[in-house]
KENU-675492 format. One line per 2 residues: number of its first residue (from 0); their letters; for each residue x, y, z of N, C-alpha, C. Coordinates in Angstrom, 1 decimal. Each point is the difference from the previous one (the first is absolute). Layout:
! KENU-675492
NUM	A	X:Y:Z:X:Y:Z:X:Y:Z; ...
! end
This chain:
! KENU-675492
0	MM	-36.0:133.8:-15.4:0.0:-1.4:0.6:-0.8:-1.0:-0.8; -1.1:0.5:-0.6:-0.8:-0.9:-0.8:0.8:-0.4:-1.2
2	AN	0.8:0.9:-0.6:0.8:-0.3:-1.2:1.1:-1.0:0.3; 0.5:0.0:1.2:1.1:-0.9:0.4:-0.4:-1.4:0.4
4	KK	-1.3:-0.2:0.2:-0.5:-1.3:0.5:-0.1:-0.9:-1.2; 0.5:-1.2:0.1:-0.1:-1.0:-1.0:-1.2:-0.9:0.2
6	IG	-0.7:-0.2:-1.1:-1.2:-0.8:0.0:0.2:-1.4:-0.5; -0.4:-1.0:0.7:0.1:-1.4:-0.4:-1.3:-0.6:-0.3
8	LA	-0.2:-0.8:-1.0:-1.3:-0.6:-0.3:0.2:-1.6:0.0; -0.8:-0.6:0.9:0.0:-1.5:0.1:-1.3:-0.5:-0.6
10	LG	0.2:-0.8:-1.1:-1.2:-0.5:-0.7:-0.2:-1.5:0.3; -1.1:-0.4:0.5:-0.3:-1.4:0.4:-0.5:-0.9:-1.1
12	GG	0.1:-1.3:0.3:-0.5:-1.0:-1.0:-1.5:-0.2:0.1; -0.5:-0.7:-1.0:-1.4:-0.2:-0.1:-0.5:-0.5:-1.3
14	AA	0.9:-0.5:-0.9:-0.3:-0.5:-1.3:-0.9:1.1:-0.8; -1.2:-0.3:-0.5:-0.7:0.9:-0.8:-0.4:1.3:0.8
16	RG	-0.2:-0.2:1.3:-0.3:1.2:0.8:1.2:1.0:0.0; 1.2:-0.4:-0.4:1.1:0.9:-0.1:-0.1:1.0:-1.1
18	LA	-1.0:-0.2:-0.9:-0.2:1.0:-1.0:-0.4:1.3:0.6; -0.5:0.0:1.2:-0.4:1.2:0.7:1.2:0.9:0.3
20	HI	1.2:-0.6:0.0:1.2:0.8:0.2:0.2:1.0:-1.1; -0.5:-0.3:-1.2:0.1:0.9:-1.1:-0.8:1.3:0.3
22	GV	-1.2:-0.2:0.5:-0.8:1.2:0.4:0.6:0.8:1.1; 0.6:-0.7:1.0:0.7:0.8:1.1:1.1:0.8:-0.6
24	LK	0.8:-0.6:-0.9:1.1:0.7:-0.6:-0.4:1.2:-0.8; -1.2:-0.1:-0.7:-0.5:1.1:-0.7:-0.4:1.1:0.9
26	AL	-0.6:-0.3:1.1:-0.5:1.1:1.0:1.2:0.7:0.6; 1.1:-0.8:0.4:1.1:0.6:0.6:0.7:0.9:-1.0
28	KA	0.2:-0.4:-1.2:0.6:0.8:-1.1:-0.8:1.3:-0.3; -1.3:-0.2:-0.1:-0.9:1.2:-0.3:0.1:1.0:1.1
30	NG	0.3:-0.4:1.2:0.1:1.0:1.1:1.4:0.4:0.4; 0.9:-0.3:-0.9:1.4:0.4:0.2:0.8:-0.6:1.1
32	IK	-0.4:-1.2:0.4:0.7:-0.8:1.0:1.1:-0.7:-0.6; 1.2:0.4:0.2:1.2:-0.5:-0.6:0.5:-1.2:0.9
34	ID	0.2:-1.2:-0.7:0.4:-1.2:0.7:1.5:-0.1:-0.2; 0.7:-0.2:1.2:1.5:-0.1:0.0:0.5:-1.4:0.0
36	YI	-0.8:-0.9:0.6:0.3:-1.4:0.1:-1.2:-0.9:-0.1; 0.1:-1.1:-0.7:-1.1:-0.9:-0.1:0.4:-1.5:0.3
38	AG	-0.8:-0.6:0.7:0.2:-1.5:0.3:-1.4:-0.7:-0.3; 0.1:-1.2:-0.5:-1.2:-0.7:-0.4:0.0:-1.4:0.3
40	TS	-1.1:-0.6:0.2:-0.1:-1.5:0.2:-1.0:-0.5:-1.1; 0.3:-1.0:-0.7:-0.9:-0.7:-0.9:-0.6:1.0:-1.0
42	AG	-1.3:0.2:-0.1:-0.6:0.9:-0.9:0.5:1.4:0.2; 0.3:0.4:1.2:0.6:1.3:0.4:1.4:0.1:-0.6
44	AV	0.7:-1.1:-0.1:1.3:0.1:-0.6:0.0:0.3:-1.5; -1.1:-0.5:-0.7:-0.2:0.3:-1.4:-0.2:1.4:-0.2
46	AG	-1.0:0.6:0.7:-0.4:1.4:-0.2:1.2:0.9:0.5; 0.6:-0.4:1.1:1.1:0.8:0.5:1.2:0.1:-0.9
48	AA	0.4:-1.2:-0.6:1.1:-0.1:-1.0:-0.3:0.9:-1.2; -1.2:-0.1:-0.5:-0.3:0.8:-1.2:0.0:1.5:0.3
50	YA	-0.5:0.4:1.1:0.0:1.4:0.4:1.5:0.5:0.2; 0.8:-0.9:0.7:1.4:0.4:0.3:0.8:0.1:-1.3
52	KG	-0.4:-0.7:-1.0:0.7:0.1:-1.3:-0.4:1.3:-0.7; -1.1:0.6:0.3:-0.4:1.2:-0.7:-1.3:-0.1:-0.8
54	TS	-0.7:-1.2:0.1:-1.2:-0.2:-0.7:-1.1:0.8:0.7; -0.8:0.8:-0.7:-1.0:0.8:0.6:-1.2:-0.8:0.4
56	PD	-0.8:0.4:1.1:-1.2:-0.8:0.4:-1.0:-0.1:-1.2; -0.1:1.1:-0.8:-0.9:0.0:-1.1:0.4:-1.1:-1.0
58	AL	1.3:-0.2:-0.3:0.5:-1.0:-0.9:-0.3:-1.4:0.6; 0.1:-0.2:1.3:-0.3:-1.2:0.7:-1.5:-0.4:-0.1
60	KE	-0.8:1.1:0.1:-1.4:-0.2:0.0:-0.4:-0.4:-1.5; 0.6:0.6:-0.9:-0.3:-0.4:-1.4:0.4:-1.4:-0.3
62	MA	1.1:-0.4:0.5:0.4:-1.4:-0.2:-1.0:-1.0:0.6; -0.4:0.3:1.3:-0.9:-0.9:0.7:-1.4:-0.1:-0.7
64	LS	-0.5:1.2:-0.5:-1.3:0.0:-0.6:0.0:-0.6:-1.4; 1.2:-0.1:-0.6:0.1:-0.5:-1.4:-0.1:-1.5:0.0
66	MG	0.1:-0.7:1.2:0.0:-1.4:0.1:-1.4:-0.5:0.3; -0.5:-1.0:-0.8:-1.3:-0.5:0.2:0.1:-1.3:0.8
68	VR	-1.2:-0.6:0.3:0.0:-1.3:0.8:0.9:-1.1:-0.6; -0.1:-0.1:-1.3:0.8:-1.0:-0.7:1.5:0.3:0.1
70	DW	0.4:1.3:0.0:1.4:0.3:0.1:0.5:-0.4:1.4; -0.8:0.3:1.0:0.5:-0.3:1.4:0.0:-1.6:0.1
72	AS	-1.0:-0.6:-0.5:0.0:-1.5:0.1:1.2:-0.7:-0.7; 0.4:0.6:-1.1:1.0:-0.6:-0.8:1.4:0.1:0.7
74	LA	0.1:0.8:1.1:1.2:0.0:0.7:0.3:-1.2:0.9; -1.0:-0.8:0.2:0.1:-1.2:0.8:0.5:-1.2:-0.9
76	DV	1.4:0.0:-0.1:0.6:-1.1:-0.8:0.1:-1.2:0.9; -1.1:-0.8:0.1:0.0:-1.1:0.9:0.7:-1.2:-0.7
78	GI	0.8:-0.7:0.8:0.8:-1.1:-0.4:0.2:-1.0:1.1; 0.9:-0.9:-0.2:0.3:-1.0:1.1:0.5:0.8:1.2
80	PH	-0.6:-0.2:1.2:0.5:0.7:1.2:1.4:-0.1:0.2; 0.7:1.1:0.2:1.4:0.1:0.4:0.2:1.1:1.0
82	GG	-0.6:-0.3:1.2:0.0:1.0:1.1:-1.2:0.9:-0.1; -0.9:-0.2:-1.1:-1.1:0.8:-0.2:-0.7:-0.4:-1.3
84	FI	-1.3:0.2:-0.1:-0.8:-0.4:-1.1:0.3:0.9:-1.3; 0.3:1.2:0.3:0.3:1.0:-1.1:1.5:0.3:-0.1
86	SG	0.6:-0.3:-1.1:1.4:0.2:-0.2:0.4:1.5:0.2; -0.9:0.9:-0.5:0.3:1.4:0.1:0.8:0.6:-1.1
88	NR	0.2:-0.7:-1.1:0.8:0.5:-1.1:-0.8:1.1:-0.7; -1.3:-0.2:-0.2:-0.8:1.1:-0.6:-0.2:1.2:0.9
90	IK	-0.1:-0.3:1.3:0.0:1.2:0.9:1.3:0.8:-0.1; 1.1:-0.7:-0.1:1.3:0.6:-0.1:0.0:0.9:-1.3
92	SL	-0.6:-0.5:-1.1:0.0:0.7:-1.2:-0.8:1.3:0.1; -1.1:-0.1:0.8:-0.8:1.2:0.2:0.8:1.0:0.9
94	LK	0.7:-0.5:1.0:0.7:0.8:0.9:1.1:0.8:-0.8; 0.6:-0.7:-1.0:1.0:0.7:-0.8:-0.6:1.1:-0.8
96	VI	-1.3:-0.1:-0.4:-0.6:1.1:-0.7:-0.3:1.2:1.0; -0.4:-0.4:1.2:-0.4:1.1:1.0:1.3:0.6:0.6
98	IG	1.0:-0.8:0.3:1.2:0.5:0.7:1.2:0.2:-0.9; 0.1:-0.9:-1.0:1.2:0.0:-0.8:1.0:-0.8:0.7
100	DV	1.2:-0.2:-0.7:1.1:-0.8:0.6:1.0:0.9:0.5; -0.2:0.6:1.2:0.9:1.0:0.5:0.6:-0.5:1.3
102	DF	1.1:0.7:0.4:0.7:-0.3:1.3:-0.5:1.0:1.0; 0.0:-0.4:1.3:-0.4:0.9:1.0:0.7:1.3:0.0
104	KE	1.2:0.1:-0.4:0.8:1.2:0.0:-0.5:0.9:-1.1; -0.8:-0.4:-0.9:-0.4:0.8:-1.2:-1.4:0.6:0.3
106	LS	-0.6:-0.3:1.1:-1.3:0.5:0.4:0.0:1.5:0.3; -1.0:0.7:-0.2:-0.1:1.4:0.3:-0.2:0.3:1.5
108	VP	-0.7:-1.0:0.6:-0.3:0.1:1.5:0.6:-1.2:0.6; 0.7:0.1:1.1:0.5:-1.2:0.8:-1.1:-0.9:0.3
110	FA	0.2:-1.3:-0.3:-1.1:-1.0:0.1:0.6:-1.3:0.6; -0.9:-0.7:0.7:0.4:-1.3:0.6:-1.3:-0.8:0.0
112	CV	0.1:-1.3:-0.2:-1.2:-0.9:0.2:0.3:-1.1:0.9; -1.1:-0.6:0.5:0.1:-1.1:1.0:-0.4:-1.3:-0.5
114	AC	0.8:-1.0:0.3:-0.3:-1.4:-0.3:0.2:-0.8:1.3; -0.4:-1.3:0.0:0.2:-0.8:1.2:0.8:-1.3:-0.3
116	DL	1.0:-0.3:0.8:0.7:-1.2:-0.2:-0.9:-1.2:0.4; -0.2:-0.9:-0.9:-1.0:-1.1:0.2:0.5:-0.9:1.1
118	YT	1.3:-0.2:0.2:0.5:-0.9:1.0:0.2:0.6:1.4; 0.4:1.2:0.0:0.3:0.6:1.3:-1.1:0.9:0.5
120	GE	-0.9:0.4:-0.9:-1.1:0.9:0.4:0.5:1.4:0.2; 1.2:0.4:-0.4:0.6:1.3:0.2:-0.5:1.0:-1.1
122	EV	-0.1:1.2:0.5:-0.3:1.1:-1.0:1.3:0.2:-0.8; -0.2:0.1:-1.3:1.1:0.3:-0.9:-0.2:1.3:-0.8
124	II	0.8:1.0:0.3:-0.2:1.3:-0.6:1.0:0.0:-1.2; -0.6:0.3:-1.2:0.7:0.0:-1.2:0.1:1.4:-0.6
126	NK	1.2:0.5:-0.1:0.2:1.4:-0.5:1.3:0.1:-0.9; 0.4:-1.2:-0.5:1.2:0.0:-0.9:-0.3:-0.9:-1.2
128	GS	0.6:0.2:-1.1:-0.1:-0.9:-1.1:-1.2:0.4:-0.9; -0.5:-1.1:-0.6:-1.2:0.2:-0.9:-1.3:0.2:0.7
130	VL	-0.6:1.1:-0.3:-1.3:0.4:0.6:-1.0:-1.0:-0.4; 0.0:-0.4:-1.3:-1.0:-1.0:-0.5:0.1:-1.3:0.8
132	EA	1.2:-0.5:0.2:0.2:-1.3:0.8:-0.5:0.2:1.4; 0.3:1.1:0.6:-0.4:0.3:1.4:-1.5:0.0:0.2
134	VR	-0.7:0.7:-0.9:-1.4:0.1:0.0:-0.7:-1.4:-0.2; 0.6:-0.7:-0.9:-0.5:-1.4:-0.3:0.0:-0.8:1.3
136	AS	1.1:0.1:0.7:0.1:-0.7:1.3:-1.0:0.5:1.0; -0.2:1.3:0.1:-0.9:0.6:0.9:-1.5:-0.5:-0.2
138	IS	-0.4:-0.3:-1.2:-1.4:-0.3:-0.3:-0.2:-1.5:-0.1; 1.0:-0.8:0.4:-0.2:-1.5:-0.1:-0.9:-0.6:1.1
140	IP	-1.3:0.2:-0.2:-1.0:-0.6:0.9:0.2:-1.5:0.2; 0.2:-0.4:1.2:0.3:-1.5:0.2:-1.1:-0.9:-0.6
142	IV	0.5:-1.0:-0.6:-0.8:-1.1:-0.6:-0.5:0.5:-1.4; -0.4:1.3:-0.1:-0.6:0.5:-1.2:1.2:0.2:-1.0
144	FS	1.0:0.8:0.4:1.2:0.2:-0.9:1.2:-0.8:0.4; 0.8:-0.4:-1.0:1.2:-0.7:0.3:0.9:0.9:0.8
146	VV	0.8:-0.6:0.9:0.9:0.8:0.8:1.2:0.6:-0.8; 0.6:1.0:0.5:1.2:0.6:-0.7:1.2:-0.3:0.7
148	ER	1.0:-0.5:-0.7:1.3:-0.2:0.7:0.9:1.3:-0.3; 0.5:0.5:1.1:0.9:1.2:-0.1:1.1:0.0:1.1
150	DG	1.2:0.0:-0.4:1.1:0.0:0.9:0.0:-1.2:0.9; -0.4:-1.1:-0.5:0.0:-1.3:0.8:-1.2:-0.1:0.9
152	RF	-1.0:0.9:-0.1:-1.2:-0.1:0.8:-1.2:-0.2:-0.8; -1.0:-0.6:0.5:-1.2:-0.2:-0.7:-1.1:0.9:0.5
154	LV	-0.4:0.9:-0.8:-0.9:1.1:0.5:-1.4:-0.1:-0.5; -0.9:0.5:0.9:-1.4:0.0:-0.3:-0.5:1.4:0.4
156	DG	-1.3:0.2:-0.2:-0.7:1.2:0.2:0.3:0.7:1.4; 0.4:1.3:-0.1:0.4:0.7:1.2:-1.1:0.2:1.0
158	GL	-1.2:-0.1:-0.5:-1.2:0.2:0.9:-0.1:-1.0:1.2; 0.7:-1.1:-0.1:0.0:-1.0:1.0:0.7:0.6:1.3
160	IN	0.9:0.9:-0.2:0.8:0.5:1.1:-0.1:1.5:0.3; -0.3:0.7:-1.1:-0.2:1.5:0.2:-0.9:0.5:-1.1
162	QV	-1.3:0.1:0.3:-1.0:0.4:-0.9:0.2:1.4:-0.6; 0.2:1.0:0.9:0.2:1.4:-0.4:1.4:0.4:0.6
164	PV	1.0:0.1:-0.8:1.4:0.1:0.5:0.3:1.5:0.5; -0.7:0.4:1.1:0.2:1.2:0.6:1.4:0.1:0.6
166	NV	0.4:-1.0:0.6:1.4:0.0:0.7:1.1:0.1:-1.1; -0.2:-0.6:-1.2:1.0:0.0:-1.0:0.2:1.5:-0.5
168	VR	-1.1:0.6:-0.3:0.1:1.4:-0.5:0.5:1.0:1.0; -0.3:-0.4:1.3:0.6:0.9:1.1:1.5:-0.2:0.0
170	EM	0.5:-1.2:-0.1:1.4:-0.3:0.1:0.7:0.6:-1.3; -0.7:0.3:-1.0:0.6:0.6:-1.2:0.3:1.4:0.2
172	GA	-0.6:0.6:1.0:0.2:1.4:0.3:-1.2:0.9:0.1; -1.2:-0.5:-0.1:-1.2:0.8:0.0:-0.3:0.6:1.4
174	DI	-0.3:1.3:0.0:-0.5:0.6:1.3:-1.5:-0.2:0.2; -0.7:0.1:-1.1:-1.5:-0.2:0.0:-0.3:-1.2:-0.8
176	VI	-0.7:-1.0:0.5:-0.3:-1.2:-0.7:-1.5:-0.1:-0.2; -0.3:-0.2:-1.3:-1.4:-0.2:-0.4:-0.2:-1.5:-0.3
178	GV	-0.8:-0.7:0.7:-0.3:-1.4:-0.3:-1.3:-0.2:-0.7; 0.0:-0.8:-1.1:-1.2:-0.2:-0.7:-0.4:-1.5:0.1
180	NV	-1.2:-0.2:0.6:-0.5:-1.4:0.3:-1.2:-0.3:-0.9; 0.0:-1.0:-0.8:-1.1:-0.3:-0.8:-0.7:-1.3:0.4
182	IP	0.3:-0.5:1.2:-0.6:-1.3:0.5:-1.1:0.4:0.9; -1.2:-0.6:-0.3:-1.2:0.3:0.9:0.2:-0.7:1.4
184	TL	-0.6:0.6:1.0:0.2:-0.5:1.3:-0.9:-1.3:0.2; 0.3:-0.8:1.0:-0.7:-1.2:0.3:-1.5:0.4:0.4
186	KS	-0.1:1.1:0.6:-1.4:0.5:0.4:-0.8:0.3:-1.2; 0.6:0.6:-1.1:-0.8:0.3:-1.2:-0.3:-1.3:-0.7
188	RK	0.9:-1.0:0.0:-0.2:-1.3:-0.6:-1.2:-0.7:0.7; -0.1:0.1:1.3:-1.2:-0.6:0.7:-1.3:0.6:-0.4
190	KK	0.0:1.4:-0.2:-1.2:0.6:-0.4:-0.4:-0.3:-1.4; 1.0:-0.2:-0.9:-0.3:-0.3:-1.3:-0.6:-1.5:-0.1
192	AA	0.6:-0.9:0.8:-0.5:-1.4:0.0:-1.4:-0.1:0.5; -0.3:0.9:1.0:-1.3:-0.1:0.6:-1.1:0.6:-0.9
194	AK	0.5:0.9:-0.9:-1.0:0.7:-0.9:-0.4:-0.8:-1.2; 0.7:-1.1:-0.3:-0.3:-0.8:-1.2:0.1:-1.5:0.3
196	KV	-0.6:-0.8:-0.9:0.1:-1.4:0.2:1.4:-0.5:-0.5; 0.7:-0.7:0.8:1.3:-0.5:-0.4:-0.2:-1.3:-0.7
198	KQ	1.0:-0.3:-0.9:-0.1:-1.3:-0.8:1.1:-0.9:0.4; -0.2:-1.3:-0.5:1.1:-0.9:0.2:1.2:0.4:-0.7
200	PG	1.2:0.2:0.7:1.2:0.5:-0.7:0.7:-1.0:-0.8; 0.6:0.5:-1.1:0.8:-0.8:-0.8:1.5:0.1:0.5
202	IF	0.9:-0.7:-0.6:1.4:0.1:0.5:0.6:1.4:-0.1; -0.4:0.7:-1.1:0.5:1.4:-0.2:-0.5:0.9:1.1
204	DV	-1.4:-0.2:0.3:-0.6:0.8:1.0:0.7:-0.2:1.4; 0.3:-1.3:0.3:0.7:-0.3:1.2:1.3:0.7:0.1
206	MT	0.8:-0.1:-1.0:1.3:0.6:0.0:0.0:1.5:0.2; -0.9:0.7:-0.8:-0.1:1.5:0.1:-0.5:0.4:1.3
208	HV	-1.0:-0.7:0.6:-0.5:0.4:1.3:1.0:-0.2:1.1; 0.7:-1.1:0.0:1.0:-0.3:1.0:1.1:1.1:-0.1
210	ID	0.4:0.4:-1.2:1.0:1.0:-0.1:-0.5:1.4:0.5; -1.3:0.3:-0.3:-0.6:1.2:0.4:-0.1:0.1:1.6
212	IT	-0.4:-1.1:0.6:-0.1:0.0:1.4:1.4:0.1:0.7; 0.9:-0.7:-0.5:1.4:0.2:0.5:0.5:1.4:-0.1
214	NA	-0.2:0.6:-1.2:0.4:1.4:-0.2:-0.7:1.0:0.9; -1.3:-0.3:0.2:-0.7:0.9:0.9:0.5:0.0:1.4
216	KT	0.5:-1.1:0.4:0.6:-0.1:1.4:1.4:0.6:0.1; 0.8:-0.1:-1.1:1.4:0.5:0.1:0.1:1.5:-0.3
218	VI	-1.0:0.5:-0.7:0.1:1.4:-0.5:0.0:1.0:1.2; -0.7:-0.3:1.1:-0.1:0.9:1.1:1.4:0.2:0.6
220	KS	0.8:-1.0:0.1:1.4:0.1:0.5:0.8:0.8:-0.9; -0.1:-0.2:-1.3:0.8:0.6:-1.0:-0.2:1.5:-0.1
222	LK	-1.2:0.5:0.3:-0.3:1.4:-0.1:0.5:0.8:1.2; 0.4:-0.6:1.1:0.5:0.7:1.2:1.2:0.9:-0.4
224	GA	0.0:1.2:0.4:1.0:0.9:-0.3:-0.3:0.9:-1.2; -1.1:-0.2:-0.7:-0.4:0.9:-1.1:-0.6:1.3:0.6
226	NV	0.4:1.1:-0.6:-0.6:1.3:0.4:-1.4:0.1:-0.6; -0.2:-0.5:-1.2:-1.3:0.1:-0.6:-0.3:-1.4:-0.7
228	VI	-1.2:-0.4:0.2:-0.4:-1.3:-0.6:-1.2:0.3:-0.9; 0.2:-0.4:-1.3:-1.1:0.1:-1.0:-0.6:-1.4:-0.2
230	NP	-1.3:0.0:0.2:-0.8:-1.3:-0.2:-1.0:0.1:-1.1; 0.3:-0.3:-1.2:-1.0:0.0:-1.1:-1.1:-1.0:0.4
232	DT	-1.2:0.3:-0.3:-1.1:-0.9:0.3:-0.1:-1.1:-1.1; 0.6:-1.2:0.4:0.0:-1.1:-0.9:-0.9:-1.2:0.5
234	RD	-0.9:0.3:0.9:-0.8:-1.0:0.6:-0.8:-0.9:-1.0; -0.4:0.7:-1.1:-0.9:-0.7:-1.0:0.8:-0.6:-1.1
236	YT	1.3:-0.1:0.2:0.8:-0.6:-1.1:0.8:-1.2:0.5; 0.3:-0.9:-0.8:0.8:-1.1:0.3:1.5:0.2:-0.5
238	SA	0.9:-0.9:0.4:1.3:0.1:-0.5:0.2:-0.4:-1.4; -1.1:-0.5:-0.6:0.0:-0.4:-1.4:-0.7:0.9:-1.0
240	DF	-0.5:1.1:0.6:-0.9:1.0:-0.8:0.8:1.0:-0.8; 0.9:-0.6:-0.8:0.9:0.9:-0.9:-0.9:0.8:-1.0
242	HQ	-1.1:-0.7:-0.4:-0.9:0.7:-1.0:-0.8:1.2:0.6; 0.2:0.2:1.3:-0.7:1.1:0.7:1.0:1.2:0.2
244	AK	1.0:0.0:-0.9:1.1:1.0:0.1:-0.5:1.4:0.2; -1.0:0.4:-0.8:-0.5:1.4:0.0:-0.5:0.4:1.4
246	DL	-0.8:-0.9:0.6:-0.6:0.3:1.3:1.0:-0.1:1.1; 1.0:-0.9:-0.1:1.0:-0.1:1.0:0.9:1.2:0.0
248	IL	0.4:0.5:-1.2:0.8:1.2:-0.1:-0.7:1.2:0.5; -1.4:0.1:-0.2:-0.8:1.1:0.5:0.0:0.0:1.5
250	QG	-0.1:-1.2:0.6:0.0:-0.1:1.5:1.3:0.5:0.6; 1.1:-0.3:-0.7:1.3:0.4:0.4:0.1:1.5:-0.1
252	EL	-0.5:0.6:-1.1:0.1:1.4:-0.1:-0.9:0.8:1.0; -1.2:-0.5:0.3:-0.8:0.6:1.0:0.7:-0.1:1.4
254	AG	0.5:-1.1:0.3:0.7:-0.1:1.3:1.2:0.9:0.1; 0.8:0.0:-1.1:1.1:0.9:-0.1:-0.3:1.5:0.2
256	EL	-1.1:0.4:-0.6:-0.4:1.4:0.1:-0.4:0.3:1.5; -0.7:-0.9:0.6:-0.4:0.2:1.4:1.2:0.0:1.0
258	SI	1.1:-0.5:-0.4:1.1:-0.1:0.9:0.9:1.3:-0.1; -0.2:0.8:-1.0:0.9:1.2:-0.2:0.1:0.9:1.2
260	PE	-1.2:0.4:0.6:0.2:0.8:1.2:0.8:-0.6:1.1; -0.1:-1.3:0.2:0.7:-0.7:1.0:1.5:0.0:-0.3
262	IE	0.3:-0.2:-1.3:1.4:0.1:-0.4:0.6:1.3:0.2; -0.7:1.0:-0.4:0.5:1.4:0.2:0.2:0.4:1.5
264	LA	-0.9:-0.5:0.8:0.1:0.2:1.5:1.3:-0.7:0.5; 0.2:-1.2:-0.5:1.2:-0.8:0.5:1.3:0.8:-0.5
266	LK	0.0:0.6:-1.1:1.1:0.7:-0.5:0.3:1.3:0.9; -1.1:0.6:0.5:0.2:1.2:0.8:0.4:-0.3:1.4
268	Q	-0.3:-1.1:0.5:0.3:-0.3:1.4:1.5:-0.3:0.2
! end
């Protein structure tokens, strides 16, 4: 019965915190947990697409660690606002290196990613056509990145509507769903704020904190229906801490290892 059960992995958004997904993938692979379906939102869409293509977690880790602060900063191709301050062309070039220019039907593992229709607020599940274009739509953080037009719709970050797409991977055919959430809870944010002196926020701080608070509220609903939830400890990291890749990947790996007994139990039940 264990061999017949299909495992689905739902990877959530979180910008830099999404680097923890690499560690989770490392732990799952090291323990022989075979993933049959993957769905991702925003940063989770990037990691999920790369893994679905066949890129190993070790290779993803190597890519992340090879980038320095300047490399990450150079991805922000700021220009005249056109639905967002960052055009996203350089991000797209990086995605091409990570994912390649492949079609969904060419992936080794069935994959889908989530975006949000800016005008209707509807969840848009993308599982056909260019994986690169789909992921670019899924990571389009409102105001930060320019919106993506696809099939007559204007799409933004899927985290607005479905932070960890448990329902999507379930609908793909998964019997057991593992949800990975990298967003700190509002309770942990309160503790962190109380423990240090807060400063006058700049416009970037305001945007990132508003997004984090919104995500923290929506993630609870998204995780309903998951058999196992993995929560890497990302409390001490911000959504812009890409330079902390080593530590974030480690947090993901630790959380992934701790989840193995629970995953094995879910498979037996």
